[in-house]
C-alpha positions, 0 to 999 in steps of 0.5 A: 534284442540280443541274438540269444534272446531270439532263440526261444522265439524261434521254438515257440508255437507261433515261431518261425519253425512252426510257420515253416513246418506244420508238423513242428511241435514246441517241446519245453526240453528243446527250448531249454537246451537251445537257451542254455546252448545260446548262453554258453555261446554268447558267454564262453565256457563249456556246456555238457548236455544229455538230451534224451531221445526225441528232444530234438537236440540237433536243432537245439544246437543248430539254431543258436549256432546259426543265429550267433553269427560266429564261425562254428565247428560241428563235430559228429561221431559218424560220417552218416550224421555229418552227411545228414547235417550238411545235406539236410539239416543245416540248408533247411534251417538256414533257409527257414531262418533266412541266413545266407551262410557258407557251409563246408563238409570236411572228412578224413582223407580216406573219404576222398578220391586221390586222383594220383593214386587212381592213375596208379591203381591200374598198375597195381597187382590188385588192380589187375583183378577182374572184379577190382578192375570193374569197380575201378572203371566205375570210380574213373567214370565217376571221377570225371564229374564229381566236384567234391571227390567224396566217395559217399557220392558213389552209390553202390561202393561197398565200404569194405571194397579193396578198391578204396585203399587203392584210390584214396590216400593216407597221411603216410603216402600222401605227397602233399604239395609235391603231388603232380595233381595237388592243384586238383586234390579233393582233400586240399580243396575241401580244406580250402572250402572249410577255411572260407566257411561260416559253418564247418561239419567234421567228425571226431576221428578228424578232430583228434587226428589233428590234436595228435598229429596236426594232419587234418588241416584243423591247425589252420581251421580251429584258431578261427572258430570260436564255437565248437559243438560235439554231437554224439559226444559220448564217443569222444573218449574212446575215439580220442585214445585211439589217436592220442597213443601210438600204433604200429601194424603189420599192415603199415609195414606191408603197405610201405614195402609195397609202395617202395617196390612200386615207386622203385620199379616205376622211377628208379628201376636198376638203381637198387634191388627193390625186390630184395629190399621190400622182400626183406621187409615182407619176410620180417613182417611175416616172421613177427606175425608167425611169432605172435599171431599164429600162436594165439589166434585173434586176441588182445595180448597184455603187454606189461613187460618187454614182450606181449604175454605168452610171446617168448621175449628173446625171439620177440626182441630179435624179430622186432630188430629184423623189422627195423633193419629191413626198414633201415635198409630200404631207407638207405636205398631211398636216400640215394634216389631221393632227388628223382621223384617226390615219391621217394622223399615221402617214402623216406619220411614214412620209413623214419616214422616207422623206425620211430614207432619200432623204437618206441615199442622196443622200450618200456611203455610211457607212464600212465599208458597201457600197451597191448598186442592185437594178434589176428590176421593183422598184428597191431602193436598199441600203446594208449592213454587210459582216457583223454582227460589230460589232453582235453585239459592241456591241448584242447580246452586250454588252447589260446583263443586266436581271433582275427578281424575281417582282414585277417589281422589278429585282434588284441586280447581286450577286443577278442570278447568272450572265450571259446564256447564248447558244447558237448551233447548226446542222448547218453552221457552217464547215469548220475546227475553230474554225468561223471561217466563222461565228464571225468574221462573228458576232463570236463569236471568244471563244465556246466551240466544240463539233463533234459528228459525225453518227451516220449511217454514211455510208460504207454509206448514201451514195456520191459521184460526180463525172461526168468527161464533163460539159463545164466549168461555164463551158461554155454546154453544161453545163446541157444535158448535166447535164439529159440525164444527170439524166434518164437517172439519174432514169428508172432510179430512177423520180424520187426526184431532187433537182437543186440549182442554183447560179444561177437561169439554171441553174435555168431551163435544167435545168428547161426541158430536163427538162420538154421530155423528160418533160413530155408522157410522164407517166412522171416529173413535173418540178417546178421552183422558182417554178412552185408555191408552195414548200410545195406543191412540197415536199409533192408531192415527198415523196409521190413515186410514192404513190397511183399518181402519177408519180415526181418530179424537183425542180429548185430553187435558193436556199432548197432548199439547206437546211431541206428534209427528205425522209426515206425513199425519195422522195429517193435522188439529189441532184445539185448542178450546180456548186461553189457559189462566191459570185457574183463580180459581187455587190457584197456579195461584192466588198466582202468580197473587197476588205476581205480583200485590203486587209488582206493576206489572200487572198480566195479562201482566206479567203472564197470557199473557206469559203463554197463549202465550207459551201454544198456541205455544206448541199446534201449534207445533203439526202440522208441524213436518218435512219439507214435512208436510202440515196442518192447525191450527184452534183456535176456539176463536175469541178473537185472532183476535178481542182483542188487546192482540191477536197481542202478541199471534199471534206473538208467533205462527209460521209465517203461512199464514192467512185464512181470510174466510170460503171460503179460509179455505175450499179451503185450506182443499180441497188442503190437500185432494189432497196431501200426505206428506209421506216421511222421514228426518234425525233428 
C-alpha cells in the first residue's frame, strides 16, 4: 500500500488516533484535508487549504508529513505555535504512529542567548542598572544549564525586557565564525541540528529573512527539503513585505555608534577618538529625529518625493548627508584598526550596509514599491513591495529542486522524482471560493484550492448581535458608548468578555472608560493590551474567576485578533468595536489602492472589502474554539446591517443565529450565565 493511501485509515473511527486517544472523534473535513495534503506531497505542486476552526488542520498536515518519509519544513506565524508543534504535537504523533523521527526547532537569532554578548553585557552602561543587573544574573545562572539557549525556556523573562538585546545577537553585530564563542554558539548549534533533522519547525519571519538576505541558515536547509508547509499562512504576505523591502532606523544607527564605542575602548583605546566619532553619529541621528519625529509625533508620513510629506526637502537632504558623513568617518577609523579584533571587521561591514541604505533612501524609490517614514520615538525609513507575489513566483516557488542521495551526492533530475510540495493553510484565507485575497498577493493563482468548513454547529453554539442604538463609528462618542454597553453586558456574565478594537486610539478610550468604571470596585478586572506582557494577559484572562479572582474583561487590538485561543467558559462574549477596514491614510494601503484604480478596478470592492471580511472572520474566530463552547459575537458598527456591502461581510462570518433586538440579546446573555462549557476534546 502506498503511504498516501494509509492516511484515511489513521483518521478512521478504528484508526490509530482513535485507539491512542479515547477523546478522538473522526471528522470528515479533517480526513478530506489530510488526503489532499498527502496527494500534494506525493505528486508535488502547491495546495492552498482554508480549514475552519475545529477541523483539526494541524494533525491533517502533520500525519501526511510524518508518513511521507520526506524531509519536511514546517513554518508558522508565531513562536508560540512553533513551541507547541515541537514540544507537544510532533512528539505525540511520532509516538502514536511509531515513527522514529529526528525533529528540530529553529528560530531567529533574537530567540537565542549569545554567550559572547552575555560576557560583555555587564560592561554595558545599561548593564550597570540595578534592575537590569538582577535579570542579567538570572540569565547567567540559566546559561550554565541550558542546552538550546532558547530564551523561551527562561520563565518570567518579559519579552519587552531591555536585557534581551544585551544578551542576543543580530545579523548586524554577530561575529560569525570569528566569534571566540563560536563553537558553543546556540544559533550555530540549532542550525546544525536542523540540517540533520527529518522535520524542522521554523517561523515565517525566519523563512522570509532568508529569502531576502540569505542569513537564517535556510540557504543550506531548504534545498534538502522537498515538502514545505506554511501554517497560519494568511500572515505570509505582510511578513514577507517586511523583509523583501528595505529599512533604516535611528535605532540601527544608535546601536552601531554604541557598539563602535564599546569595541574601540575595549580593543583600541587611544588609537582613534572613539568618543568624538560616535558622538558625531549620535548627533546626526538626533538632528534627523528632531527634523521629522518631533515635528509630527507618532505617525506614518507619505514619501513620494525627495523628502517625506511635511518635511522640508533641503534640511532633510542635509540631515541625511550628515548621517552618512558621520558613519563614513567612523568607518575610516575602523579600517585602521581592523586587524586588531574581529569586532572591528564586523563593524566595518555593518557601516558599509548602513551607508548603502542611506544612499538608497537618498534617491528615488524602486518601481512598484512604496516608501514612507515612521516618525515616533524611533525613526524608521521604509521601502516595501506592495505584496510578495513576484518574490514567491521567482525566488521561492520557482527555486530549483536540489535533492541528494543518502551519501549527500546530488541526484540526477530523472531520479529526483516529483517536484517540491508546498502546502499553505489557515482558518482564514479569503471570502470567495478561489481564496483570491490570499492567492493573488502570494503569487499562488495556479495552486489547487480546498475549503473545509468548520464542524461546529454555530447556529446552536453562537449568536451574532449588532446593537442599533450605538453612535456611528465616525462619532467621537462611539468608544465611550460602546464601553458603557460592554460594561453592562460583562457585569451580567461576570467578565468573560473580549473587546477587539480596530485602532490603538479606540483601545485606550474603551480601556480607560472600563477601568474608570471597574478599577476601584474589584468586581471585575479590566485587562488592557500594553499594560502587561501579552503572555501574562492571556494567562490571566484564561484563568477567569478561578481561585476566587474577579472575572475579566480584556480590551485588545492588533495581535489578539488571531492566534488567541480561550476554549471553555472563560470567554463567552466577543465584542468588535468597528468594521475592520484598512486605514485609508496608511501609505501601504494607499499604494495598493492606487494600483487597483490605475488598472481600472474598484479599490473598495477589490481591496478594502476583502480585507475587512478576512479581519472580521479572524476576530469572530476567537469565540468558539471547541464543540462545547457557547457565546455571543457583537459587532458595534451598524453599517454591518444598514449598508449594502454588509451582506458580503455577514457572509464571511460563521453561520451564527442572528439576534434582532436588545431583548433577544439579553435573553441570550442570561442563558449563558446558566450554562458551563468546561470540557475537553482532542485536536
